[in-house]
C-alpha positions in Angstrom: -0.3 -0.1 -0.2 2.6 2.4 1.1 4.7 1.7 -2.3 1.3 2.4 -4.4 1.2 5.6 -2.8 4.4 6.5 -3.3 4.3 5.8 -7.0 1.3 7.9 -7.2 3.1 10.9 -5.4 6.4 10.2 -7.7 3.9 10.7 -10.3 1.6 14.0 -9.7 5.6 15.5 -9.1 6.0 15.5 -12.6 6.2 19.2 -13.4 3.0 20.4 -15.6 5.7 21.7 -18.0 7.8 19.0 -18.4 4.3 17.1 -19.2 3.2 19.7 -21.5 6.7 19.7 -23.5 6.3 15.7 -23.8 3.1 16.2 -25.5 4.1 18.5 -27.6 7.6 16.7 -28.8 4.8 13.7 -29.2 2.5 15.6 -30.9 5.1 17.1 -33.4 6.6 14.1 -34.5 3.2 12.2 -35.6 2.2 15.5 -37.1 5.3 15.7 -39.2 5.1 11.3 -40.2 1.6 12.3 -41.6 2.8 15.2 -43.5 6.3 13.4 -44.9 3.7 10.5 -45.8 0.9 12.5 -47.2 1.9 16.0 -47.5 -0.5 17.6 -45.4 -1.9 17.4 -42.3 0.7 17.5 -40.0 -1.4 20.6 -38.0 -4.5 18.7 -37.6 -2.6 15.7 -36.3 -0.4 17.7 -34.1 -2.7 20.0 -33.1 -5.0 17.3 -32.2 -2.4 17.0 -29.0 -1.1 20.6 -28.5 -4.4 22.2 -28.0 -5.0 20.8 -25.2 -1.7 21.9 -23.7 -1.3 25.4 -25.2 -3.7 28.3 -26.3 -4.5 28.6 -29.7 -2.6 32.0 -29.7 0.8 30.0 -29.0 -0.3 26.9 -31.2 -0.9 27.9 -33.9 2.5 29.8 -34.3 4.4 26.9 -33.5 2.3 24.7 -35.8 3.3 26.9 -39.2 7.4 26.7 -38.3 7.2 23.0 -37.5 5.5 22.5 -40.2 6.7 25.0 -42.5 10.1 22.8 -41.7 8.7 19.9 -42.8 7.5 20.8 -46.0 11.0 22.3 -46.7 12.4 18.7 -46.1 9.5 17.3 -48.4 10.3 19.4 -51.2 13.8 19.2 -51.1 13.1 15.3 -51.2 11.1 15.5 -54.1 11.9 18.8 -56.1 12.2 17.1 -59.4 8.5 16.9 -59.1 7.0 20.1 -57.8 5.2 21.6 -60.2 5.5 25.1 -58.5 3.6 27.4 -61.8 0.8 25.6 -61.1 0.1 26.4 -57.5 0.0 30.0 -59.0 -3.9 30.3 -58.8 -3.9 28.4 -55.5 -1.8 31.0 -54.2 -3.7 34.5 -55.4 -6.9 32.6 -53.4 -5.1 31.1 -51.1 -3.2 34.8 -50.4 -6.4 36.7 -50.0 -7.7 34.0 -47.2 -5.2 34.7 -45.0 -6.4 38.4 -43.2 -9.7 36.7 -43.2 -8.3 33.4 -41.6 -6.3 35.9 -38.7 -9.1 38.3 -38.2 -10.8 34.5 -36.7 -8.3 33.2 -34.8 -7.4 36.2 -33.2 -11.9 38.3 -32.8 -13.6 34.8 -33.4 -13.6 31.7 -31.6 -11.4 29.8 -32.8 -13.5 26.3 -31.4 -16.2 27.4 -33.4 -14.3 27.4 -36.5 -12.5 24.2 -36.0 -15.5 22.7 -35.2 -17.7 23.7 -38.2 -14.4 23.1 -40.3 -13.9 19.4 -38.8 -17.5 18.4 -39.4 -17.0 19.6 -43.2 -14.2 17.6 -43.1 -15.2 14.5 -41.8 -18.3 13.9 -43.9 -16.8 14.9 -47.6 -14.0 12.2 -46.3 -16.2 9.5 -45.1 -18.4 9.6 -47.6 -15.7 9.5 -50.2 -14.0 6.4 -48.8 -17.1 4.7 -49.3 -17.4 5.5 -52.8 -15.7 4.0 -55.8 -13.1 6.4 -57.2 -14.0 9.2 -60.0 -12.6 11.7 -61.3 -14.2 15.7 -62.1 -12.8 17.4 -64.7 -14.9 20.8 -63.9 -13.7 23.8 -62.0 -11.1 25.5 -63.8 -8.9 28.2 -62.4 -11.3 29.7 -60.9 -12.0 26.5 -58.6 -8.4 26.4 -57.5 -8.4 30.1 -56.7 -11.6 29.3 -55.0 -10.0 26.6 -52.6 -6.9 28.6 -52.3 -9.1 31.0 -51.0 -10.9 28.8 -48.3 -6.9 27.0 -47.5 -5.7 30.8 -46.6 -9.2 31.2 -44.3 -7.9 28.0 -42.5 -4.7 28.2 -42.9 -4.7 31.1 -40.6 -7.1 30.4 -38.6 -6.1 26.5 -37.6 -2.7 26.9 -39.2 -3.8 24.0 -41.6 -4.0 25.5 -44.9 -4.0 22.4 -47.5 -6.8 20.7 -46.7 -9.5 22.4 -49.4 -6.7 22.2 -52.1 -6.2 18.6 -50.9 -10.1 17.8 -51.4 -9.7 19.9 -55.1 -6.9 18.0 -56.3 -8.2 14.6 -54.8 -11.8 15.5 -57.2 -9.3 15.7 -59.9 -8.2 12.5 -59.9 -4.5 13.5 -59.8 -1.8 11.1 -58.5 0.3 10.6 -55.9 3.0 12.8 -57.8 0.9 15.4 -59.4 -0.8 15.8 -55.8 2.2 16.7 -54.0 3.6 18.3 -57.0 0.8 21.1 -56.6 -0.3 20.9 -52.5 3.8 21.7 -51.6 4.6 24.6 -53.0 1.6 25.8 -51.9 1.4 24.6 -48.3 4.7 25.7 -48.1 3.9 29.2 -49.6 1.4 30.1 -47.7 2.8 29.0 -44.3 5.6 31.5 -45.1 3.4 33.9 -45.9 1.0 33.6 -42.8 4.0 33.3 -40.4 5.2 36.5 -42.1 1.6 38.2 -41.0 1.9 36.5 -37.6 5.0 38.8 -37.2 3.1 41.7 -38.2 1.0 41.5 -35.9 3.5 40.8 -33.3 1.5 37.4 -32.9 5.2 35.3 -33.1 7.1 35.0 -29.4 10.1 34.3 -28.2 9.1 31.5 -26.3 7.7 29.6 -29.8 11.0 29.6 -31.1 12.2 28.3 -27.9 9.8 25.5 -28.4 10.8 25.2 -32.0 14.1 24.7 -31.7 13.6 21.7 -28.8 10.7 19.9 -31.4 13.2 20.4 -34.3 14.5 16.7 -34.1 10.8 15.3 -33.9 9.9 17.2 -36.8 12.8 15.8 -39.0 12.9 12.2 -37.6 8.9 12.2 -38.3 9.1 13.6 -42.0 12.0 11.3 -43.0 10.0 8.3 -41.8 6.5 9.6 -43.8 8.4 10.2 -46.9 10.3 6.6 -47.0 6.5 5.1 -46.5 5.2 7.5 -49.0 7.5 5.8 -51.9 5.8 2.2 -51.0 2.5 3.2 -51.0 1.0 3.8 -54.8 -2.0 5.8 -56.2 -5.0 4.1 -54.9 -3.8 3.0 -51.4 -2.6 7.2 -51.3 -6.2 8.0 -52.1 -7.6 6.5 -49.3 -4.8 7.5 -46.5 -5.1 11.2 -48.1 -9.0 10.4 -47.6 -8.2 8.8 -43.9 -5.5 11.5 -42.9 -8.8 14.5 -43.9 -11.4 12.2 -41.8 -9.1 12.2 -39.0 -8.2 15.8 -39.2 -11.8 16.7 -39.4 -12.7 14.7 -36.0 -9.7 15.6 -34.0 -10.9 18.8 -35.1 -14.4 18.5 -33.7 -12.7 17.0 -30.6 
């Protein structure tokens, strides 16, 4: 009985700051693994745990910094496949959407927005997982700009700009390489733009960079493992993985 009490006391004696750092490290690793494998979903996977330990105004800048790193690693590894010019319409819409998302982060309930967006992602991905694969050939440039604009809003509010453009590429029936060739540059440039906008607003702080440096090994290890897995799945499995990550992303935003 004495042993049980002592063990319980030892566990309760762990400083809350240490628990927060451990949870942050693990969440960043699993988010990086998802991003290396699917090309997106870092913020949704990592944020699922991180938002329980940090306020959104602290978590979102950290997620952005880590996600930029994982995108740089992925693009370097897949450099020959990148299609920078094809992501221009998405960027035009996305940059216009960043201030809208940032205003939601500062003046609106991020939780309310995240829940609504999470319900949409969950319903869409669950429906698509039950349907046979198909390709939608309509939309054109205006649809790409609209998808980018929606991505800019979600990027500014939740550090997750890639979900809507990913959905659009998935609907178009693009292969795994074609999807990543467009989505990876979009996410990277959008998150760099969002980080610059946050810096202008004074949202970034020294604590963000201290935590980021501590989590850097988790970002590198998770991303490289995810890329290794990406190279070993075919297009059909990749499509299902993307939809699964969208479903997980939506579910974690609802909780």
